[in-house]
C-alpha positions in Angstrom: 0.0 0.0 0.0 1.4 3.4 -0.9 1.8 6.3 1.5 -1.0 8.1 -0.2 -3.6 5.5 0.6 -6.2 6.8 3.0 -8.8 4.0 3.2 -8.6 0.1 3.3 -11.4 -2.0 2.0 -11.7 -5.8 2.1 -13.6 -7.3 -0.9 -14.9 -10.9 -0.4 -16.0 -12.4 -3.7 -15.4 -15.4 -5.8 -17.0 -14.0 -8.9 -14.3 -12.7 -11.3 -16.7 -10.1 -12.8 -17.4 -8.5 -9.4 -13.8 -8.4 -8.5 -12.8 -6.7 -11.7 -15.6 -4.2 -11.6 -14.8 -3.1 -8.0 -11.0 -2.9 -8.7 -11.5 -0.9 -11.9 -14.0 1.5 -10.3 -11.6 2.2 -7.3 -8.4 2.1 -9.3 -8.2 5.9 -9.6 -9.0 6.6 -6.0 -6.9 6.6 -2.8 -8.7 3.4 -1.6 -6.7 0.2 -1.4 -8.8 -3.0 -2.1 -7.6 -6.3 -0.6 -9.4 -9.3 -2.1 -10.4 -12.6 -0.5 -11.7 -15.2 -3.0 -13.7 -17.4 -0.7 -15.5 -17.4 2.7 -12.6 -18.7 4.8 -10.0 -16.5 3.1 -12.2 -13.5 4.1 -12.4 -14.6 7.7 -8.6 -15.1 7.8 -8.0 -11.6 6.3 -10.4 -10.0 8.9 -8.5 -11.7 11.7 -5.1 -10.4 10.5 -5.9 -6.9 9.2 -7.7 -3.6 9.8 -10.3 -2.3 7.3 -12.5 0.7 6.9 -15.3 -1.2 5.1 -16.2 -4.7 3.9 -17.6 -5.4 0.4 -19.2 -8.9 0.2 -20.8 -10.7 -2.7 -24.3 -11.5 -1.3 -24.1 -15.0 -3.0 -20.9 -15.9 -1.2 -21.2 -19.1 1.0 -19.0 -21.2 3.1 -18.7 -24.0 0.6 -18.2 -26.6 3.3 -21.1 -25.7 5.5 -23.4 -23.7 3.2 -23.5 -20.7 5.5 -24.0 -17.2 4.1 -20.8 -15.1 4.5 -23.0 -11.9 5.0 -24.9 -13.5 7.9 -21.6 -14.8 9.4 -20.1 -11.3 9.4 -23.2 -9.8 10.8 -23.3 -12.3 13.7 -19.7 -11.5 14.4 -20.8 -7.9 15.1 -17.9 -6.3 13.2 -17.5 -2.5 13.6 -16.7 -2.0 9.9 -19.6 -0.9 7.6 -20.9 -3.8 5.6 -21.7 -3.4 1.9 -23.5 -6.2 0.1 -23.1 -6.7 -3.7 -26.5 -8.2 -4.7 -26.3 -8.6 -8.5 -26.4 -12.4 -9.0 -30.1 -13.0 -8.6 -29.7 -12.7 -4.8 -32.4 -10.9 -2.8 -31.4 -7.4 -1.6 -32.9 -8.2 1.8 -29.5 -8.8 3.1 -28.1 -8.0 6.6 -25.9 -5.1 5.3 -25.5 -1.4 5.9 -25.6 -0.6 2.2 -26.3 -2.6 -1.0 -24.8 -2.3 -4.5 -27.7 -3.3 -6.9 -25.9 -2.8 -10.3 -22.5 -3.9 -11.2 -21.0 -0.8 -12.8 -18.3 1.7 -11.8 -20.7 4.5 -11.1 -22.8 2.5 -8.7 -19.7 1.1 -6.9 -18.2 4.6 -6.5 -21.5 6.1 -5.3 -22.2 3.5 -2.6 -18.6 3.2 -1.4 -18.2 7.0 -1.3 -21.4 7.4 0.8 -20.4 4.7 3.2 -16.9 6.0 3.7 -18.1 9.7 3.7 -15.6 10.7 1.0 -16.0 12.3 -2.4 -15.0 9.9 -5.2 -14.7 11.0 -8.8 -17.3 9.4 -11.0 -16.2 8.0 -14.4 -16.4 10.2 -17.5 -18.2 8.6 -20.5 -15.6 7.5 -23.2 -15.5 6.2 -26.6 -17.1 2.7 -26.7 -14.4 1.0 -28.7 -11.6 2.6 -26.6 -13.5 1.7 -23.5 -13.7 -1.9 -24.7 -10.0 -2.1 -25.4 -9.2 -0.6 -22.0 -11.6 -3.1 -20.4 -9.9 -6.0 -22.2 -6.5 -4.9 -21.2 -7.6 -4.5 -17.6 -9.3 -7.9 -17.7 -6.0 -9.5 -18.9 -4.0 -7.7 -16.2 -6.4 -8.5 -13.5 -6.8 -12.1 -14.6 -3.0 -12.6 -14.8 -2.6 -11.0 -11.3 -5.5 -13.1 -10.0 -4.1 -16.4 -11.4 -0.8 -15.8 -9.7 -2.6 -15.4 -6.3 -4.5 -18.7 -6.5 -2.9 -22.2 -6.6 -6.0 -24.3 -6.2 -6.5 -26.0 -9.6 -10.3 -25.9 -9.5 -10.3 -22.2 -8.6 -7.8 -21.5 -11.4 -9.9 -23.3 -14.0 -13.0 -21.5 -12.9 -11.4 -18.0 -13.2 -10.0 -18.8 -16.6 -13.5 -19.8 -17.9 -15.1 -16.7 -16.3 -12.4 -14.5 -18.0 -13.0 -16.2 -21.3 -16.8 -15.6 -21.1 -16.2 -11.9 -20.1 -13.7 -11.2 -22.9 -16.1 -12.7 -25.6 -19.5 -11.9 -24.0 -20.4 -15.6 -24.6 -23.3 -17.5 -23.2 -21.1 -20.4 -22.0 -17.5 -21.0 -21.3 -15.8 -24.3 -20.6 -12.4 -26.0 -20.2 -12.1 -29.6 -21.4 -9.2 -31.8 -20.2 -8.3 -35.2 -21.5 -8.9 -38.5 -19.7 -8.4 -41.7 -21.7 -9.9 -41.3 -25.2 -12.3 -38.5 -24.1 -12.3 -34.9 -23.1 -14.1 -34.2 -19.8 -15.7 -30.9 -18.7 -13.5 -29.7 -15.8 -14.8 -26.1 -15.4 -17.8 -24.3 -16.7 -19.8 -21.0 -16.6 -23.3 -20.7 -18.0 -23.6 -24.4 -18.7 -26.6 -25.8 -16.9 -25.9 -28.4 -14.1 -28.0 -31.1 -15.8 -26.1 -30.7 -19.0 -22.7 -30.5 -17.3 -23.2 -33.8 -15.5 -21.3 -36.6 -17.3 -20.3 -34.0 -20.0 -17.7 -35.5 -22.2 -16.7 -35.5 -25.9 -14.6 -37.8 -27.9 -11.1 -36.7 -29.2 -12.2 -38.0 -32.6 -15.0 -36.8 -34.9 -15.7 -33.7 -32.7 -14.7 -30.0 -33.1 -13.2 -29.9 -29.6 -11.3 -33.2 -30.4 -10.1 -31.6 -33.6 -8.6 -28.7 -31.7 -7.0 -31.1 -29.2 -5.4 -33.3 -31.9 -4.3 -30.5 -34.2 -3.4 -27.8 -31.8 -5.2 -25.2 -34.0 -8.2 -23.0 -33.0 -11.6 -23.6 -34.4 -14.0 -20.7 -35.0 -17.6 -21.4 -36.3 -20.2 -18.7 -36.7 -23.2 -17.8 -38.8 -23.5 -21.3 -40.3 -26.5 -22.7 -38.4 -26.6 -24.7 -35.1 -23.4 -26.6 -34.4 -23.5 -29.9 -32.5 -21.0 -30.1 -29.7 -22.2 -33.5 -28.4 -25.3 -35.7 -28.6 -28.4 -33.5 -28.4 -26.3 -30.4 -27.6 -26.4 -27.6 -30.2 -25.1 -24.0 -30.2 -25.3 -21.0 -32.7 -21.6 -20.1 -32.6 -18.5 -21.5 -31.0 -14.8 -20.8 -30.5 -12.3 -23.3 -29.3 -8.6 -22.7 -28.7 -5.9 -25.2 -27.5 -4.1 -24.9 -24.2 -0.5 -25.4 -25.3 2.5 -26.3 -23.2 5.8 -26.5 -25.1 3.9 -27.4 -28.2 1.8 -30.1 -26.5 -1.9 -29.7 -26.1 -3.0 -30.2 -22.5 -6.7 -29.2 -22.9 -9.2 -27.1 -24.8 -10.6 -23.7 -23.8 -13.9 -22.8 -25.4 -16.9 -20.5 -25.5 -20.4 -21.0 -27.0 -23.4 -18.8 -27.8 -26.2 -21.2 -27.2 -29.0 -18.6 -27.0 -27.5 -15.4 -28.5 -27.4 -15.1 -32.2 -24.1 -13.2 -32.0 -21.1 -14.7 -33.8 -17.5 -14.8 -32.6 -14.9 -13.0 -34.6 -11.1 -13.3 -35.2 -10.7 -10.6 -32.6 -12.4 -12.9 -30.1 -10.1 -15.7 -31.3 -7.0 -13.6 -30.7 -8.2 -12.6 -27.2 -8.9 -16.3 -26.3 -5.5 -17.4 -27.7 -3.8 -14.9 -25.5 -5.8 -15.9 -22.5 -5.0 -19.5 -23.2 -1.3 -18.7 -22.9 -1.8 -17.2 -19.5 -4.1 -20.1 -18.6 -1.7 -22.8 -19.5 1.0 -21.3 -17.2 -1.5 -21.0 -14.3 -2.7 -24.5 -14.8 0.8 -25.9 -14.8 1.6 -23.9 -11.6 -1.5 -25.1 -9.9 -0.8 -28.7 -10.9 2.8 -28.4 -9.6 1.4 -27.0 -6.3 -1.2 -29.7 -6.2 1.4 -32.4 -6.8 3.5 -31.0 -3.9 0.5 -31.0 -1.6 -0.4 -34.5 -2.7 3.1 -35.7 -2.1 3.2 -34.1 1.4 -0.3 -35.6 2.1 0.9 -39.0 0.9 3.9 -38.9 3.1 1.8 -37.9 6.0 -0.6 -40.7 5.2 2.2 -43.2 5.0 3.5 -42.2 8.4 0.0 -42.2 9.9 -0.8 -45.6 8.4 2.5 -47.0 9.5 1.8 -45.9 13.1 -1.6 -47.4 13.0 -0.5 -50.7 11.4 2.2 -51.2 14.0 0.2 -50.0 16.9 -1.1 -53.5 17.8 0.5 -56.9 17.6 -2.8 -58.6 18.2 -3.9 -60.1 14.9 -7.6 -59.7 15.7 -7.0 -56.0 16.2 -4.5 -55.4 13.4 -6.6 -56.9 10.6 -9.6 -54.5 10.8 -7.2 -51.5 11.4 -5.3 -52.4 8.3 -8.5 -52.7 6.2 -9.8 -49.3 7.5 -6.5 -47.5 6.7 -6.4 -49.1 3.2 -9.9 -47.9 2.5 -9.1 -44.4 3.7 -5.9 -44.2 1.5 -7.8 -44.8 -1.8 -11.1 -43.4 -0.7 -13.0 -46.6 -1.5 -16.0 -48.1 0.1 -14.7 -51.6 1.0 -11.5 -53.5 1.4 -10.8 -57.1 1.9 -7.7 -59.1 2.9 -7.7 -62.7 1.5 -5.0 -65.3 2.4 -4.1 -68.0 -0.2 -4.6 -71.5 1.1 -2.4 -73.3 -1.4 -3.4 -76.8 -0.2 -7.1 -76.3 -1.1 -6.4 -73.7 -3.8 -8.7 -71.1 -2.2 -8.6 -67.5 -1.1 -10.0 -67.2 2.4 -11.1 -63.9 3.8 -9.3 -62.9 7.0 -10.8 -59.4 7.3 -13.3 -57.2 5.5 -14.2 -53.5 6.1 -17.2 -51.5 4.9 -17.8 -47.7 4.8 -19.7 -48.1 1.6 -22.5 -46.3 -0.2 -24.1 -47.1 -3.5 -25.7 -44.7 -5.9 -29.4 -45.1 -6.0 -30.2 -47.8 -8.6 -26.7 -49.3 -8.5 -26.7 -51.2 -5.2 -27.0 -54.9 -4.6 -30.6 -56.2 -4.7 -32.5 -58.6 -2.5 -35.3 -60.5 -4.2 -38.2 -60.8 -1.7 -40.1 -63.4 -3.9 -37.5 -66.1 -3.3 -38.2 -66.9 0.4 -41.6 -66.9 2.2 -39.9 -66.2 5.6 -38.3 -63.0 4.3 -41.5 -61.8 2.7 -43.6 -62.5 5.8 -41.1 -60.7 8.0 -41.3 -57.7 5.8 -45.1 -57.7 5.7 -45.5 -58.1 9.5 -42.7 -55.7 10.4 -41.3 -58.2 12.9 -37.5 -58.6 13.3 -36.1 -62.1 12.6 -33.0 -63.9 13.8 -31.2 -66.4 11.5 -28.4 -68.6 12.6 -26.3 -71.0 10.5 -26.9 -74.6 11.5 -30.2 -73.7 13.2 -32.2 -71.6 10.9 -30.6 -71.1 7.4 -30.4 -67.6 5.9 -33.3 -66.7 3.6 -32.9 -67.4 -0.1 -31.9 -64.4 -2.1 -29.3 -63.3 0.5 -25.6 -63.6 -0.2 -24.2 -67.1 0.5 -22.3 -67.7 3.8 -19.2 -68.4 1.6 -19.4 -64.8 0.5 -20.6 -63.0 3.6 -18.9 -65.2 6.3 -21.7 -64.4 8.7 -22.8 -67.0 11.3 -25.8 -65.0 12.4 -28.1 -62.4 10.9 -30.6 -59.9 12.4 -33.3 -58.8 9.8 -35.2 -55.7 10.9 -38.0 -54.1 8.7 -38.3 -50.4 9.5 -41.7 -48.8 9.0 -42.7 -45.1 8.9 -46.4 -45.1 9.6 -47.9 -47.7 7.3 -45.1 -47.6 4.7 -41.9 -49.7 4.7 -39.1 -47.2 5.0 -36.1 -49.4 5.0 -34.7 -52.9 5.9 -31.7 -53.3 8.2 -29.5 -56.4 8.1 -27.0 -56.8 11.0 -24.3 -59.4 10.5 -22.3 -61.4 13.1 -19.1 -63.2 12.0 -19.5 -65.4 15.1 -22.7 -66.2 16.9 -22.9 -63.7 19.8 -23.3 -64.8 23.4 -26.5 -62.7 23.7 -28.8 -61.4 21.0 -29.7 -57.7 20.8 -32.2 -56.6 23.4 -35.7 -55.5 22.3 -34.9 -52.0 23.7 -31.9 -51.7 21.4 -33.8 -53.0 18.4 -36.6 -50.4 19.0 -34.1 -47.6 19.4 -32.4 -48.6 16.1 -35.8 -48.8 14.3 -36.7 -45.4 15.5 -33.4 -43.8 14.5 -33.5 -45.2 11.0 -37.2 -44.3 10.4 -36.6 -40.7 11.5 -33.6 -40.4 9.3 -35.1 -41.8 6.2 -38.3 -39.7 6.6 -36.3 -36.5 7.3 -34.1 -37.0 4.3 -36.7 -38.1 1.8 -36.4 -34.9 -0.2 -32.7 -34.6 0.2 -30.0 -35.1 -2.5 -28.6 -38.5 -3.0 -25.2 -37.6 -1.6 -26.7 -36.0 1.5 -28.9 -39.1 2.1 -26.1 -41.6 1.9 -23.7 -39.5 4.0 -26.2 -39.1 6.8 -27.2 -42.7 6.7 -23.6 -43.8 7.0 -23.3 -41.7 10.2 -26.5 -43.2 11.6 -25.5 -46.7 10.6 -22.3 -46.4 12.6 -24.3 -45.7 15.7 -26.7 -48.6 14.8 -23.8 -51.0 14.4 -22.6 -50.2 18.0 -26.1 -50.4 19.5 -26.6 -53.9 18.0 -23.0 -55.0 18.8 -22.9 -56.3 15.2 -19.8 -56.8 13.1 -21.2 -54.9 10.2 -24.7 -53.7 9.0 -26.3 -52.7 5.7 -29.4 -50.8 5.0 -31.7 -51.4 2.0 -34.5 -49.3 0.6 -37.6 -50.9 -1.0 -38.0 -50.7 -4.8 -41.2 -49.2 -6.2 -42.8 -52.6 -7.2 -42.3 -53.9 -3.6 -40.7 -57.2 -4.8 -37.1 -56.3 -4.0 -34.8 -54.3 -1.8 -31.7 -52.4 -2.9 -28.8 -51.8 -0.6 -27.7 -48.1 -0.2 -25.1 -48.1 2.6 -23.0 -50.6 4.6 -20.6 -50.1 7.5 -18.5 -52.2 9.9 -15.8 -54.9 9.7 -15.6 -58.6 10.0 -12.6 -60.7 11.2 -12.2 -64.5 10.8 -9.4 -65.9 12.9 -10.5 -69.5 12.6 -12.6 -71.6 10.2 -15.1 -71.4 8.7 -13.9 -68.5 6.6 -15.7 -66.9 3.7 -13.8 -68.1 0.6 -13.2 -67.8 -3.1 -12.5 -71.0 -4.9 -9.6 -70.4 -7.3 -10.5 -73.6 -9.2 -13.4 -71.6 -10.7 -11.3 -68.6 -11.7 -8.0 -70.0 -12.9 -7.0 -66.7 -14.5 -7.1 -65.1 -11.0 -4.6 -67.9 -9.8 -2.4 -67.1 -12.8 -2.4 -63.4 -11.8 -1.5 -64.2 -8.3 1.4 -66.5 -9.4 2.8 -63.7 -11.5 2.3 -61.1 -8.8 0.3 -59.0 -11.3 -1.9 -56.0 -10.5 -5.6 -56.7 -11.0 -7.8 -53.8 -12.1 -11.3 -54.0 -13.4 -14.5 -52.0 -13.5 -18.1 -52.1 -14.7 -17.8 -50.3 -18.0 -19.9 -52.3 -20.4 -17.0 -54.2 -21.9 -16.4 -57.9 -21.8 -14.7 -58.7 -18.5 -12.4 -61.6 -17.6 -13.7 -64.2 -15.1 -11.5 -62.9 -12.4 -13.0 -59.5 -12.8 -16.5 -60.8 -12.5 -15.5 -62.8 -9.4 -13.9 -59.8 -7.6 -16.5 -57.3 -8.6 -19.3 -59.6 -7.4 -17.4 -60.5 -4.2 -17.0 -56.9 -3.0 -20.2 -55.6 -4.6 -18.4 -52.8 -6.3 -18.2 -51.0 -9.6 -14.4 -50.8 -9.7 -11.8 -53.1 -8.1 -8.1 -52.8 -7.5 -6.4 -56.1 -6.4 -2.8 -56.0 -5.1 -1.0 -59.3 -4.3 0.0 -59.7 -0.7 3.7 -60.6 -0.9 5.7 -61.7 2.1 9.3 -62.6 1.8 9.0 -62.8 -2.0 6.1 -65.3 -1.9 2.5 -64.4 -2.7 0.4 -65.3 0.3 -2.8 -63.6 -0.5 -4.6 -60.6 -2.1 -5.8 -57.2 -0.9 -8.9 -56.0 -2.7 -10.1 -52.4 -2.9 -13.6 -51.8 -4.1 -15.2 -48.5 -5.1 -18.9 -49.1 -4.6 -20.1 -45.8 -6.2 -18.1 -45.3 -9.4 -16.5 -47.3 -12.2 -13.3 -45.3 -11.6 -9.9 -45.7 -13.2 -7.2 -45.8 -10.4 -4.4 -43.5 -11.5 -0.7 -44.5 -11.1 -0.3 -42.4 -8.0 -3.2 -44.2 -6.3 -1.7 -47.6 -7.4 1.7 -46.7 -6.1 0.2 -45.6 -2.8 -1.8 -48.8 -2.5 1.3 -50.9 -3.2 3.3 -49.0 -0.5 0.5 -49.4 2.1 0.0 -53.1 1.2 3.7 -53.6 1.6 3.6 -52.1 5.1 0.5 -54.2 5.8 2.3 -57.3 4.8 5.1 -56.6 7.3 2.6 -55.7 10.0 0.5 -58.9 9.3 3.6 -61.0 9.4 4.6 -59.6 12.8 1.1 -59.9 14.2 0.9 -63.5 12.8 4.1 -64.4 14.5 2.9 -63.0 17.8 -0.4 -64.7 17.4 1.2 -68.1 16.7 3.6 -67.7 19.6 0.6 -66.9 21.9 -1.3 -69.9 20.6 1.8 -72.2 21.1 2.2 -70.9 24.6 -1.5 -71.5 25.4 -1.3 -75.0 23.8 1.8 -75.7 26.0 0.0 -74.6 29.1 -3.0 -76.7 28.2 -0.8 -79.8 27.5 0.9 -79.3 30.8 -2.4 -79.1 32.6 -3.6 -82.3 30.8 -0.4 -84.1 31.6 -0.9 -83.2 35.3 -4.5 -84.4 35.1 -3.4 -87.6 33.4 -0.8 -88.2 36.0 -3.4 -87.8 38.7 -5.7 -90.3 36.9 -2.8 -92.7 36.7 -2.1 -92.3 40.4 -5.8 -92.9 41.1 -5.7 -96.0 39.0 -2.8 -97.3 41.1 -4.6 -96.4 44.3 -7.7 -98.3 43.0 -5.6 -101.4 42.4 -4.2 -101.2 45.9 -7.6 -100.7 47.4 -9.0 -103.6 45.4 -6.1 -105.8 46.5 -6.6 -104.9 50.2 -10.4 -105.5 49.9 -9.9 -108.9 48.1 -7.9 -110.5 51.0 -10.6 -110.1 53.7 -13.3 -111.0 51.2 -11.5 -114.3 50.6 -11.6 -115.0 54.4 -15.3 -114.0 54.7 -16.3 -116.2 51.8 -14.3 -119.2 52.9 -15.6 -119.0 56.5 -19.2 -118.5 55.4 -19.0 -121.6 53.1 -17.5 -123.7 56.0 -20.4 -122.5 58.2 -22.9 -123.5 55.5 -21.5 -127.1 55.6 -22.5 -127.3 59.3 -26.0 -126.0 58.9 -29.0 -128.1 58.2 -31.2 -127.4 55.2 -34.0 -126.1 57.4 -31.7 -123.9 59.5 -32.9 -120.3 59.8 -29.2 -119.1 59.5 -28.7 -120.9 56.2 -30.3 -118.2 54.1 -28.3 -115.4 55.7 -25.0 -117.4 55.2 -25.9 -117.9 51.5 -26.5 -114.1 51.2 -23.1 -113.5 52.8 -21.3 -115.9 50.4 -23.1 -114.5 47.3 -22.4 -110.9 48.2 -18.8 -111.6 49.1 -18.3 -113.3 45.7 -19.9 -110.4 43.9 -17.7 -107.9 45.8 -14.6 -110.1 45.1 -15.6 -110.2 41.4 -15.8 -106.4 41.3 -12.3 -106.1 43.0 -10.9 -108.6 40.4 -12.3 -106.5 37.5 -10.9 -103.3 39.1 -7.5 -105.0 39.3 -7.8 -106.1 35.7 -8.8 -102.6 34.5 -6.2 -100.7 36.5 -3.4 -103.0 35.4 -1.4 -101.2 32.6 -1.4 -102.8 29.2 2.0 -104.0 28.3 2.9 -102.4 25.0 5.0 -105.4 24.1 2.3 -107.9 24.9 1.3 -110.3 22.2 -2.3 -110.4 20.9 -4.4 -113.2 22.3 -7.8 -114.7 21.4 -10.4 -112.6 23.1 -14.2 -113.3 23.5 -16.0 -110.0 22.7 -19.2 -111.0 24.5 -17.3 -112.1 27.6 -15.5 -108.7 27.8 -18.9 -106.9 27.4 -20.6 -109.0 30.1 -17.8 -108.4 32.6 -17.8 -104.6 32.0 -21.6 -104.5 32.2 -21.7 -106.4 35.4 -19.2 -103.9 36.8 -21.1 -100.8 35.7 -24.8 -101.8 35.4 -25.7 -101.7 39.1 -23.9 -98.3 39.5 -25.8 -96.9 36.5 -29.2 -98.1 37.6 -28.8 -97.0 41.3 -27.5 -93.5 40.7 -29.5 -92.1 37.8 -32.6 -94.1 36.9 -30.8 -95.4 33.9 -31.8 -98.7 32.5 -29.3 -100.9 30.7 -30.3 -103.7 28.3 -27.9 -106.0 26.4 -28.6 -108.3 23.5 -26.1 -111.0 22.8 -26.2 -113.8 20.2 -27.2 -117.2 21.5 -24.4 -119.0 19.7 -20.7 -118.5 20.6 -18.9 -116.0 18.4 -15.5 -116.3 16.8 -12.7 -114.7 18.9 -10.9 -111.4 18.1 -7.2 -111.1 18.1 -6.4 -108.3 20.7 -4.1 -107.6 23.6 -5.9 -108.5 26.9 -7.5 -105.4 28.4 -7.8 -103.3 25.2 -11.4 -104.2 24.5 -12.2 -103.6 28.2 -11.0 -100.0 27.8 -13.1 -99.4 24.7 -16.3 -100.6 26.3 -15.5 -98.7 29.5 -15.1 -95.4 27.6 -18.2 -95.8 25.4 -20.4 -96.9 28.3 -19.2 -94.0 30.6 -19.9 -91.5 27.8 -23.4 -92.9 27.4 -23.9 -92.6 31.2 -22.7 -89.0 31.2 -25.1 -88.1 28.3 -28.0 -89.5 30.4 -27.1 -88.3 33.9 -29.7 -85.5 34.0 -32.4 -87.4 32.0 -35.5 -88.6 33.8 -35.8 -91.9 31.9 -32.4 -92.7 30.5 -31.7 -95.9 28.5 -28.5 -97.6 27.3 -28.8 -100.4 24.8 -26.0 -102.7 23.9 -26.3 -104.9 20.8 -23.8 -107.5 19.4 -24.2 -108.9 15.9 -22.0 -111.2 13.9 -21.7 -110.8 10.1 -20.3 -114.1 8.6 -20.0 -112.6 5.1 -17.6 -109.9 6.3 -16.0 -111.9 9.1 -16.7 -109.1 11.6 -18.5 -108.5 14.9 -20.5 -105.3 15.2 -21.0 -103.9 18.7 -23.4 -100.9 19.0 -23.9 -98.9 22.2 -26.9 -96.6 22.0 -28.3 -93.9 24.4 -31.3 -91.7 24.2 -29.5 -88.5 25.4 -29.3 -85.1 23.9 -27.2 -86.1 21.0 -24.1 -84.4 19.5 -24.3 -81.0 17.7 -23.6 -81.1 14.0 -20.8 -78.5 14.2 -18.7 -80.6 16.7 -19.4 -84.2 15.4 -16.2 -84.2 13.4 -14.1 -83.2 16.4 -15.2 -85.7 19.0 -12.3 -88.2 18.2 -9.7 -85.4 18.4 -7.3 -85.7 21.4 -8.2 -83.5 24.3 -11.5 -82.4 22.8 -14.3 -82.4 25.4 -17.6 -80.7 26.0 -17.5 -81.3 29.7 -16.8 -78.5 32.2 -13.2 -77.9 33.2 -11.9 -80.6 35.6 -14.5 -83.2 34.6 -13.0 -84.6 31.5 -9.7 -85.2 29.7 -11.0 -85.4 26.1 -8.9 -88.5 25.6 -11.6 -91.3 26.0 -12.9 -91.4 22.5 -9.5 -90.7 20.9 -8.0 -93.7 22.9 -10.9 -95.9 22.0 -10.5 -95.1 18.3 -6.8 -95.9 18.4 -7.4 -99.2 20.2 -10.1 -100.2 17.7 -7.6 -99.4 14.8 -4.9 -101.5 16.6 -7.3 -104.5 16.5 -7.9 -103.9 12.8 -11.4 -102.5 13.1 -13.1 -99.1 12.9 -15.6 -97.0 14.9 -18.3 -94.8 13.7 -20.9 -92.5 15.3 -24.5 -91.7 14.4 -26.2 -88.8 16.3 -29.0 -86.3 15.9 -29.7 -83.4 18.3 -32.4 -84.4 20.7 -32.5 -88.0 19.4 -29.5 -89.7 21.1 -26.2 -91.2 20.0 -25.1 -94.6 18.7 -21.4 -95.6 18.6 -20.7 -98.7 16.5 -17.5 -100.7 16.7 -16.6 -103.1 13.9 -14.0 -105.8 14.9 -12.5 -108.4 12.5 -12.6 -112.0 13.7 -10.5 -115.0 12.9 
């Protein structure tokens, strides 16, 4: 500011025409004008400077919050006079001290002079042609100065287009920049929003394309309507190239769509000159943007690295990695898949959603495929589905894709109308289902939001729903949720948002069978980048598989490489747009995935170490328990031996006394009872000794009578079973003698003991328990089949395959070793036979042992 300046004014406006008008009007006065080009720049200038008056475009808003700048300044109760410039169709009922209604120098000088209480010289009318030349020169000077002040690319492009429109008095102005084979509209003025949406022209067979390819301007006027693109005609047009060192980087153009005026060679010269300024400004803005992007990328890499290495718990690290990956590329979903080479499958370890779909593009749920689903929607009742108990409704994604073990389905009504349908997914069945209070709260929140936003824009609707769904996910304690809106015909739903994360630390995992997509396996083997999108072209099978898996319109897949070996795949999915990932995004993704691979390897090592330590502690505990059982067996043998000696004396003396008694003696019956009871007790002691005696591993097999071993074990246990728990035991043996089995003495006893005790444990709380033992001989197969059946609760489907595993038990801690069935299976195999189980929940269990005979 010069020493002669007596007044300071702050001009807050983003409209180039307003800025130039005010600057030109006050250029010959002793008033200094400082310009702020947006809402936040204006507030910053006010905070750091002193001004005599404020000039504000009445149309200026805070672009992030939509708040009027005028109202903001008035609420701040600033002392400076506030002048509103209301010329862009904005009502003059503004909270200002004065209003400029017409955008010309006279009006500006008149209002500003009155507000500042100074005499300002009004402009003298001049020759129109000379005035126009002066205006053009001032426009160039102001525009060049303006472009050096702004480094935001979008702002630079907008100012260039506004300058082009002003210099040529055109209806429309635009800048087209290349992307692939097409030119896309990057900045516009005068072009209606509906026409600007998806505005693009080909680089071939179009006038703009001709300019882009040849580098020469195109001027068309007075030759009838000209077609720019399909169904888009103008009366006159002028396109000039944006040249950088002889290379065309874009096209600057103006159109007269409504005016009949034609452009001239003078307009062309002006636009060519403007294009030279514009190209330098665009390059500077891009360099600035690149530097900002690089700084932001570096900051992102540091932040992501801190997050990835903040936890060595694999269960915590996996969702954190997925979330950071999604944030880096601004995508709706990410998924980490590990390659199980043995079964040739990609299994999902973690998946993250913060996804929204454009209306009409989301996944659909067909309500006509499952009566349960349709009835739930009609009645408005929430439903709970659980794998293995109540299968998911038809039309839903398969468990192999979702990986959910449980699902809450909640129809949400607003009055009498279905507003939305919520699906809450659980990777593992929760200990407790959501409470009715939580479900009611969720339903109310969703209904209020959908009704409130029914007339909002699509972007506003999905953004707000994502915020609400984050709260809903926490209220239901779900892993992830999605929300669907009903389609007009009422036969289907369409998903609009999904949020949350799933982690699968143990089977069953959601999976993708590589046998069905061999080209995906080939890409993994070669460590190739996988990129695909929904663009109407023929896609490879791997693209269909990945797009369908993450329910997206564009997918980027990066192999997960650890120590030079491909161990999996990280998939990024854009659920809204069929975007093309640029090289910078791909490089960022590769860098983050590389960090993720290192973090996953560290977390996996810690996880495996913790698992090994836990297994070691468990094995130690089981060894101690086994030692205790062994000691108890030895004690039982000692007790049985000590009992057996006095029993021998009691039996012998009672039998001698019987010899001295007459047949009609009243003591004879008592003595017989003593003898029989003693023999029975001695028999029990003998069997205890036989069971507790360790089996010699070097003992030779002998001929063993299967029925005899069963009779002896039943005689030992039957009375105990029937006295303690109202359990009846029945046995059916063949009348004829069966061929013997070659086995080490005592092995079959252990098998029957384990199976009978398991049947007893299954019936201990049952009012009318029953154990049935059947023995059959099959001469054709030379085998004996022994079945031991109970009518207990049965074995659940999901654990039936594990019951023969060592140390697997369903009994409470301290009540079982988990070794009985495993040992029985091994002993049956030693004999050359096999054991099988049949069970159904609520219907009991039957173990069948097949033993080969001589």
